[in-house]
LUMFITOR-448462 format. One record per residue: x, y, z of N, C-alpha, C, O, CB in turn. Coordinates in steps of 0.1 Angstrom, whole numbers, plus 5000, padded with zeros to 4 digits. Atoms other than C-alpha are relative to their C-alpha. Glycine has a CB too. Layout:
<recs>
XYZXYZXYZXYZXYZ/...
</recs>
This chain:
<recs>
498650065000311611456629500449975014500350055023501050094992/499550044987313011266658501350055004501650075016500049855001/498749964997316511386655500450144994499850174983501049904996/499549875005318211726651501550004998502149905001499650125009/498550005003321711836641500849975012500550015023500350144995/499050054990324511676661499449895009500249835017500450125009/500450124993322211406675500649884994501149884983498449995000/499550135005323311046672498949904997498049885005501049945010/500950115003321510766654501049884998501749874988499250024986/499050104999323510456663501450075001501650155010500049914987/498749945000327110556655500150124991501250184989501149904997/500049895010326110826630499550135006498550135013499149964988/500349874995326011196637499150074990499550084978501350085004/500949935009323111396622500750134996501150215004498750035006/499549875006324411676599498850094996498850214998500949974988/501249925005321011776584498849915000498849814992500350064986/501250075002317511646589499450044987499350154983499050035012/500449975014316211606554498550004997498050114994500649894991/501450005003312611496550499249905008499749805012499849964985/500950094993309611346568499049944990498450014983499350075012/500950075009307711086549498849935007498749945019500749904991/501250074994304610866555500449895010499749875020499249944989/499650104990306610586572501550015004502049935011499849864993/498549984997310210716573500450145000499750234994500849924990/499449875001312311016578501549994996502149884999499950085014/498650015006315711086561500950115006500550225009499950004985/499049914994318911246573501349994992501649894986500349975015/498650005004322311346561500849985012500650065022500450134992/499250034988324811206586501449984996501849974985499449875006/498650045002328511146591500349885008499849865019500950125005/499650124993330010816600501250035009501650145011500349894990/498949984990332810756626501350054993502150115000500349865006/498849945007335410846599499850134994500650194987500449904989/500349865005333711176591499550004986499450114980501250085001/500550005014332311056557498550025000497849965009500449864994/501549975001328911186547499349884994499749824984499850134991/500950115004326210926544498550054999498250155004500249885009/501449975000322510916538499349895008499649775007499449994985/500750104991320310756565498550024999497950125000500550035015/501450015000316710646563499549935013499949825015499549934987/500550054987314910596596498549954998497750044995500150105012/501350065004311910356591499249965013499849895021500249884991/500950044989309010326615499249874997498449874988499050125003/500750125003307909966616498550015001497849954993500549895010/501549994998304410056629499350064989498050054988499750075013/500749935011303710266598500249924986499849974976500550144999/499850085012304709996573498849924996498149875005501349915001/501050095005302309806551500649865003501849845002499650024985/499550134997302509436560500849944989501649854991498949915004/499250065012303809356525501350074998502150034990499250024988/498749955000306809576532500949935009502149965011500050155004/499250084991308009316557500049864995498949814992499450015015/499950145006309208976546499649895010499249935022501449974995/500550114992308408636561500949985013500549925022500149874992/499150014988311408666585499850125009500650145019501449994996/500249884991310108996600500950114996501050215004500149965014/499149895004312709206581499350094990498450044982501349934995/500549905009312009516561500549964986501849964984500350145004/499650045013312109416524500950104994501950064987498749994991/499249895005313609756514501449985004502450004997499550135003/498650014994316609696537500649884995501849884991499950005015/499450135004317109336527500450014985501449954981499049895002/499649985014317109426490501250094999502150054991498850064992/498949915000319509716496501349925002502349964996499850115009/498850084996322009466511500649934988501849904988499749915011/499550095011322309266479500350074987500850014978499049894998/499949925013322609546453501450074999501850135009498950104999/498849935003325809666438500050044985500249964976501349925003/500149965013325409876407500350154999499950225008498649974994/499549865002326810216394498850095001498950205006500750024987/501249915001323210356390499149985012497950025011499349984987/500850024988322010246425500950055012502150035011499649865002/499249964988323110396459500549885007499749785010499150095009/499350124993325510156476499649995014499750095022501550014998/500350034986324409996508501250015009502349975005499449865002/498949984991326610086538499849925013500649855018500250145003/500350064986324909966571498550015003497850074996500850095010/501449994996321609906588500049955015500949885020499149914991/500250044986320309836623498650035005497850084997501050065009/501449974994317309866647500250075013501350065019499349865002/500049934988316510086676498650025005497650014997500850134998/501349974994313710176699499950155003500850215008499749925013/500349864997312210526701498650025005497649994999500250094987/501349984994309410606725499249875000497949884998499350114993/500850134999308410236728499749954986499049844986498850035007/500350055013308310196690501349954993502450014996499350114991/498950065006310609986669500350084986499450104978499949854997/499549935012312610166641501249924994501949865001500450155003/498850055007315110046615500750124993500050214989499649894990/499349905008317810256600500849944989501449834991500950095009/499350055012319310206566500950114995500550234993499049964988/499049905004322510386556500649964986501049854984501250015011/499450025013323710426520501050114997501150215005498849994989/499149905005326210626501499250134999498150134996500849974987/500649875002325510996500500450064986501650064983500350105011/499749945013325211156465499550145000498350175003499249924989/500349865001325311526462499450044987500150024976501350095003/500649975013322811626436498650055002498250105012500049884992/501449965000319211706427499249894992499849824984499850144993/500850095007316311496415499750054986499950174983498749975008/500349965013315311496379498950095000498850184991499749874991/501149914999312111666389500550145003500150244997499049955011/499449874997314111946405500850064988500850184986500949995012/499349965011316311966375499150074989499550184984500949894993/500849945010313512026350499250125004498850204996499149894994/500649884995311912276372501050124999500650234995499549995015/498949905001315212466373500450034986500650154982501249965008/499649995014316012406337499349894991499849784992501650004998/500850105007313512236314500649974986500049894979498650044999/499550015014315712256283501049884999502249894998500850134996/499250125002316911896281499949964985498949964979499449885009/499950045014318111786247499549854999499449785009501450024994/500450145002316911456231501249915004501049805010499749984985/498850084996320511326236500049995016500349885021501350074995/500050004985320311416274498949905005499149835014499850145006/501150094996316911246277500349854997500049775005498750044992/499650145004318210936259501149955010501049835014500649994986/499050034990321210936283499449965013499849865020501150115002/500750024988318910956313499349864999499449785008499050115003/500850135002316610676300500949885000500649785006499250014987/499150125001319510446292500649975014500649855018501250034991/499550034987321010486327498949945009499249855017500550135007/501150064992317610416343499849854996499649775004498750084999/500250145005317210106321501249915004501049795006499950004985/498950084996320709986330499749965015500049845018501350085000/500350034986319710006367498849895001498949805008499650125008/501150095000316409826360500449864995499949765000498850064992/499650125005318009566339500849925010500649795011501050024988/499350064989320309486368499049945011499149825015501050095007/501050044990317309466392499249884995499049785002499150115004/500950105006315209256368500849874997500249774995499450054987/499150125003318209016362500449925012501149825011501250044992/499750074988318508906398499449864999498449844992499650075013/500650145000317808536405498550005002497849934995500749925011/501449974999314508646418499850154996500350245003499449985015/500049865004313708966398499450105010498550065017499250014987/500549894991313309286418499350104992499850164982501250065008/500849905007310609526407500050135008499650135020498549954998/499849884992311209886417498650065003498450105015500750104991/501449964997307509986414499850155002498650205004499549945012/500249854998308110366416501050084992501750174997500150035015/499149935008310110486387499350134995498450134988500549924987/500549875004309410856384501150105000502350075004498950055011/498949895000311311186379500450045014501550105015499550124991/499649964987311211236416501049905006501749935016498750005009/499250114994313110906422501349984991501849874992499249885001/498750015007316010976398500950115005500550235003499750014984/499149904994318911156415501250024990501949934987500549955014/498949965008321311336393501250045008501250125017499650124990/498849994992324911326406500750134995501250134983500949884999/499449875005326311686404501549984999502250074993499750115010/498650025001329811536407500349914988501549884985500549935013/499850095012329311326375499250054989498850164988499749865004/500849975012327511316342498649945002498349875012500649944988/501350054999323911226335500049855001499149795007499250054988/499950144999324910866330500349945013500249825016501049954990/499650044987326010856366498850025010499050015022501250085005/501149984992322510916379499749885009500249775006498750034992/500450114991321010706407498549985000497750085001500550025014/501450044998317610526408499849985015500549895020499649884991/500150004985316510586444498649965005497749944997500450135006/501250024993313710516469499449864997498749844987499050104996/500450145002313110136472498849975010498749855013501149915002/501050034990310210176496498849914996498249855004499450135005/501150095005307710006473500549894991499849834984499150094991/499450105007310109766458499649865005499449845017501650015000/500450144997309109396457500849904992501249934981498549984998/499650115008310409066446498949954992497849954996500649885009/501050065009308608926416499449885006500149795010500549984986/500650124994306008686429499550025014498849945020500949885000/500549964987305408856463498550034999498050054988500750125006/501449985000301808896473499650134993500350234994499550005015/500549885008299809136451499350105010498650065019499049954989/500749894992298609466466499750124991500650154983500850045013/500349885008296909766451500850115005501150125017498450035001/499149894996299010076451499350115009498150135007500550074988/500549894991298510346478500250134992501450184991500750005014/499849885009297810656456500350125008500650235002498750024992/499549894992298610876485501550015001502150115004499450005015/498550015000302210756483500749994987501850024985500449885009/499450025014302710686446499450104990498250154992499749864996/500449915011302410906415499249914990499749834983501250074993/500850095008299410746397500250014985500049924977498550025003/499949985014300310896364501349934994501549934982500250154997/498950085004303510686362499749855001500649774997501250035008/500450144997301710356370499549934987498649994981499149995011/500650085010301010086344498649975003498349965015500949884997/501450034997297310006341499849895010498949905018499349974987/500350124991297609666358500450035014500049965023500849884995/499649964986299209836388498850045008498850035020501150115000/501249964993295809976397499249885005498449905014499150094990/500750134995294609616401500949925009500649815013499649924988/499150064990297609536423501049914993501749835000499249925009/499050095007299709356396501250084997501250194992499349944987/498749945003303409436392500949904993500849784996500650075012/499250095007306009296369501250084994501250204996499249934988/498949935007309209376349499350114990499850224989500849904992/500649925010306909526323499450135006499350244999498949934992/500649884994305209766347501150115004500850235003499249975013/498949914998308609916356500450074987500650194986501349935005/499749945013309309966319499050104995499350204988500249894990/501049905004306010136313500350135007500150245001498649945005/499749874992307010396340501150074993501150194993500349975014/498949945008310210456320499450074988499950184984501149904996/500749945011308010526290499350135003499450234996499149914993/500649874995306010786309501050105003500850224999499149975013/498949914997309210946321500550064987500750184986501149935008/499549955013310510976285499050104994499450204989500249884991/501049915006307211126273500050145007500050245001498649945001/500049884992307311376302501150094997501050214995500049965015/498849925003310811486294500050054986500550164984501249915002/500049965014310311506257499050114997499250214990499749894991/501149905003307011706258499750095011498950195009498849924996/500249914990307111876291498649985007498250075014500150144996/501350034994303811716302499849855001500549784993498850074992/500350144999302411376312499249964988498550044982499349975013/500850055012300911156284498550015002497850014993500449864997/501449984997297611186302499850055014500750045022499249864998/500349944986296011356332498549995002497750034993500650145001/501450004996292811306350499950015015500849965022499349874995/500249984986291511396384499549875006498349845006499150125004/500450134995291511056401499350015013498849915018501349915003/500849994988289811196432498550004997497749985006500350145007/501450015004286611196412499649864997500349794989499750094987/500550145002284710866413499649984985499849874980498949975009/500450015014283410936378501249994990501049974978499150124996/498850005009287010936365500449854996501249844988501250065007/499550145002287210546365499949964985500949914980499149915008/500150045014285910496329500950084991501650014983498550024996/499049935008287910776313501449965002502249964993499950155002/498750054997290910646331500449884992501549884987500149975015/499750125007290710316314500150034985501049984978498849905001/499949965014290110476280501450074997502050044987498950104996/498849935003293110706283501249915001502249924994500250115010/498950104999295410416295500149924987501249894982499749915012/500050085012294310206265500750084988501350024979498649964996/499449925011295410496242501550025002502250024992499350145000/498649964998298710586258501049885001502249914998500150085012/499050104999300310246264500749974988502049964988499349875005/499250025012301210166228500850124996501850104990499049964988/499349885003302210526224501450015007502450045001499250135003/498850004992304710496252501049904996502249934995499649985015/499150105004306210176240500750044987501850004984499349864999/499449955012306710336206501250095002502150094994498950074991/498949914997308910606221501349925003502449964999499750095012/498950084997311210336235500649944987501949944986499649885010/499550065013311510176200500750114992501850094987498949944992/499449895009312210516183501350055006502250084998499050115000/498749954994315010606208501049895001502149915006499750065014/499150125001316510256204500649985014501849965015501150034990/499650034986316710206242500149855002499349774997499150075010/499850144998317909876255499749955014500250015024501549964996/500250074988316609646282499649864995498949854985498850075009/500250145005316509266278498549964998498249894989500649905010/501450035001312709256283499250114994497950104995499549965013/500849895005311709586267499049964989497950014989501050114994/501050035011310109426236498849925006497849904998500649924990/501150084995307809216259498950085007497950035012500549905010/501149924994305709516271498849984991498850004979500450155000/501250025008302209436261499450134995499450235002498949935009/500649875005300609696238498750035005498150135002500049994985/501449984995297309656256500049985015500749905020499049904993/500050014986296509706292499249885004498449834997499350135006/500750124994295309416314499050045009498449955016501049915006/501049954990293009636334498649964996497749995003500150155001/
</recs>
């Protein structure tokens, strides 16, 4: 971590260094008015070229600027700075005091079907907003780790977070980096580098299954080269199963019925 407590990042004072990631580090900070914010410090040199748009701007930051939705963290500010001869960007959003859905089920796995339905609906509301933009925005990383439960509100007030792998629909295709993404939440076509509205919805289906049964719909050791064939077989089995859960729970998203029952892998 480059900064410690009481250091300044732009005009923001570090309250607590949070986490070091593959291309960014995060901090809890206070602004000039003493309000707590969340700051993400992004290292340009560690970004994949597809995380940068045609104008040399970071896609994650540019997308954050245009989003206003109850189930998404509100953009506050952004800027650039040099550290040790390297260029960094910082992105500031509202700070939400809470825990991830992953942390919640580790602490207390007794979620009712009603609670699971409430969570799924809120996530779908956020995705519907993203997918309804003039150029649809694909989150690409819907997992229980990226759903933040607001301790000051209800389950319906959750936030869908982490837009590091978000893309505009139609941007160049790239295969997922399985060191950064949870492969068990990815739709089959994502392994071939394809993403769409439907691949986001598939991830919601995996989340629902995980919450309902306390386990993933399938599991295989992807570090084994011999796992390729079983991987395809398991995906072919689970995709229609996952879409069936969405139908049974009567969840709403404008494009939910368009999820293909068969993988394109």
